[in-house]
N, C-alpha and C positions, 0 to 999 in steps of 0.2 A: 568493542567496548561501548557500553550504554551509560550515559550520564543521566541520572534521574534527579529531578528537583521536585520534592514532595510538598504538597499542601494538603490539608485535611478539610473536607467538606462536612461541617457539623453545625450548620446554621440553625436547624430546628430539630427538636428531640424526636418528632414523628417522621423525620426524613431518614432514609438509609445513609450510612456513613461509608464513603469510599475514599481511598487514597487518591488524590488528584496529583498527577505527575506531568512534568514537562520532560518528555523523552528526547534526549539529544544524543545522536550517534556520533561517536568520535573515532570510528574504525575505518572511515573512508580514506583512501589514498588517491583514487581516480576521480573523485568528485570534490568540488569546493565551491561554497557560496562566497564569492569574492566581495560583493558589495550589494546593497539594495537601497532603494529610496526613490521618491517621486513617482511611485507607481510602477517601478521596474526592479528586476533583480539581475545581477551579473554573475554568471556561473561558469565553472570549468567542468566539462565532461571529458575526461581523458586529456588529450592535448589541445582541445578546442574550447573556445570561449564563446558564450552565447548571452544575449540580452533578451529577456522575456518579460511580458507584463506581470505585475504582482500587485493586486489591488490593496493588499494589507501593508505594503511598504509605504507608510504614511509620513515618513520622516525624510530628511535630506540625505543625499548621497554623501558617503565619506570620501570616496576616491575622486580624483579630478577627472575632467572631461577626456583627457588623453587615454586614461585607463579604460573608460567605456568605449572609446573609439577603437580600441584594440580588439573588440569582439569580432569573431569570424562571421557571425550572422546575427541579425536582429529580427525578432518576430513582430510583424506588423498586423495587429488584430483588425478584423472587420466588425461590422455591427452585429454579427451573429454570436451566439453563446461562446463558441470556441473556435470560430472560423478566423481565417486570415492567411498570411503567407510569410515565408522567410525572405528577408532581404540579405543576400549573401555579400559580405564585404571582402572576404578572402576565400580562396579555394579550400574546400574540405572534401574528404572522401565520402562516397555514398553511404558507407557504414564503417564503423571502427570498433575495435574490441576494447572492452573495459573489464575491470575485475573488482570483486568485493570478496575478500578472503579467498576461499578456494573456488568461488563461483566466477565464471567468465561469461560474458554476454555481449551481444552486438548493440551498439547505439546508433541512431540515425535520426535525422530531422523528419518530422511528419507534418501534415497539413493542420493537425490539431494542436500545434505548439509544443507537443511533448517529444521526448527523445528516446523512449523505450524503457525508461527506468524512473521510478520515483524514489530518490535517494533517502528521503526521510523515513520510509517504511523499513529500512534495513534493521532497525531495532526489533521489529516484529520477526524478521527472518532469524535473528539470533535467538529470540525468545522461543520460537517454535522448534528450532533445531535443538536447543537445550532441553526442551520438554520431551522431544522424541528420544534423545540419547538416554535420558534418565528413566524412560519407560521400561527398559529391559525387555522389550517385545517389539514386534513390527506393527506399529499402529496404522490404521487406515485413515487417511486424511483427505478432506474435500476442500478444494480451493475454488471458490466462486468468484467470477469476474477476474480470472487469473492473469489477464493481460499477457505480458511477454514471459511469464513463467518463473520469475526469480524466487517467489515464495515456494512454488512447487519444487524447484530444484533444491532449495535450502532444506526442505523437509525430507525429500528423497535422499539427498546426500547424507543426512543424519540417520537414515535407516527406516524411513516410512514408505508405505505404499500410498501413492497419491493419485487422486482423480482431479484433473485440471479442467475447469469449465469456463469457456468464454464465448460470447456470441459472435466474435469477429474471427473469421477464417484466417485473415492475415495475421492477427495477433497470435493465434495458435501456431501457425507456421513459423512465426518468429520465435516463439517459445521453444519449438522443437529444434530450431537452429541453435538456440542458446544451450539446449541440452547436449547437443553434439560438441559445441565449443567448450563446454565445461567437462567433457569426457565422462558424461553420465548416461550414455545410451543404454547401459545395462541395468539402470535403475528402473524399478516398476512404477512408471508414470503412465496413466491413461489420459490421452488428450481428447477432449470433447468439444465440438463446436455446437453450442446449444444455448438457448435462453436459460438463464440461471433459475428463474422461477419454475419454468416447466420441468427442468431437469430434477429439481428437488421434489416437486410434486410427485413425479414418477418414482423416485427413490423411496419416498415415504410410503407410497402404496405398495411397493415391493418389499418393504421391511428391511431395506439396506441400512446398515448402521455405520457410523463414522466415529472415530476416537478424537478427532479434531477438525474444526471447521474454520476456514478463513474467509471473511467477507470484506471485499474492498470495492464497494459499488460506486459507480459514477453518480453525479447529481442527476443526470438525465441520459437515457440511452435507448437504443432499439435493438431488439433481438433479430436473429437471422430471418425471421418471417414477419418482421415489422412490429413485434411485441414492444409495447412502450414501458419503459422503466422510469419512474419518478421517485426519488429516494424517500421523500416524506410520506408518500402514499403507499409505496411498495415494500419498504423495509420491514414494518411490523409484521405483515403476513408472511414474509420470507423467513423472519426469525422463528415464527411459530412452526413453519414447515421444517426448518433446520432442527428445531428441538425434537421433532418426531424422528429425526434421523440420527440422533446422538446415541452412542452405545451406553451400556449400563455404567461404565467407568471411563468417561471421557477425559482427555488430557488437557485440552484447551479450546477456547473459542476466542477469535479475534475479529473485531469489527472496526473498520476505519471509514470515516465519512469526511469527504472533502467539501460538502455543500456549505456555503458560507453561513447560512442561518442556523446551522446545527450547533447544539451545545453538548459538551462532553457529558454533563450530568444527565441529559435526556437520553443519550445513547447508553450510558451506564445503567440507568434505571431499567431500560428495556432489556438489556443483557442480564441484569440481576434477576428480573422476573423470570426470564427464560431458564436460568440456571439454578434457581432457588432450591430444587430438590437434590442437587449434587453437593458434595463436600469439597469446597474449594475456596479460593480467594480471588478478588477482582481488583483491578485498578483501572483508572480512566484518566483522561487528560488531553494533552495536545502533543503532536509530533512537531518538534522544532529543529531548526537548523541555525547554527551559529556562524555569523560572518567572520571572515578573517581580517576584514578591514577595520571595523569599529566594535567588534565583539558583541554585537547585538543579536538577539534571538528573533528569528522569523518563524511565526507559526504557520504550519502547512496544512494541518488536518486535526480533527478530533478523533479520539479512539476510546474503545472500552475493550478490555480483554480479561478473560476468566481463565484460571489455571487450577488444576486439581492439587489439593494439598498432599504432601508426601506422606 
């Protein structure tokens, strides 16, 4: 279930008008944002509780100190962009199974503070699965920066053929384990360890077409051969290459950006320019998670997504 809070961006007559949404996913059972504040967030992933840095939690914590002290592990950041280490307060398994709807996947702590899933993007999984089911055909979907494969599994489970691309060999191996755990080994998913930009360049030259594209890029990253990705510099050219790979009747395009300086309207305008020759509708905004402690919304990312009109 997706809870959508709408705002309308109509500040100037010469600007395009987009629905601006706060997408809140209410379908999770294995994930919970327990509390946030003072630059931290307290979360439950399955049966374990974790405390992680959250720069946007500029308010005070709602829960008392004992609730935070109940965390199984606390991530201690270093001076690097995403570096640091986990301080384990209680014993946890090396990996543990979680579920979202019919999807099953492995969660585990990583050196980069993440645990193998970004719960806030589950709204996009539902969106693309719904688009695939309504297509009444087997669409060809491209998932760039696919990480541990949950978007790929959601699309394949709904009936799509999926190409999953990620520069990390470890992430792709993790994604394939999630495919097995979900019982989706027979689904047509092609797993590719490659730099996203180079892969799309080749696909465009070959004339390969996709009916849906998912982009979930990091703020900064490196490809398997040291290729540098910087979202503000690299995303515009990648969108243009993706445009060349779209089929004549695409189903959807989804772009999620976690970079702090990004604005939803900027991402939306880039996507709008890319998709202007197609007959569809677009919305943009923020992916948010609601606390169970104080009922506050924590913004996690900005997004823009386009969908073909029925």
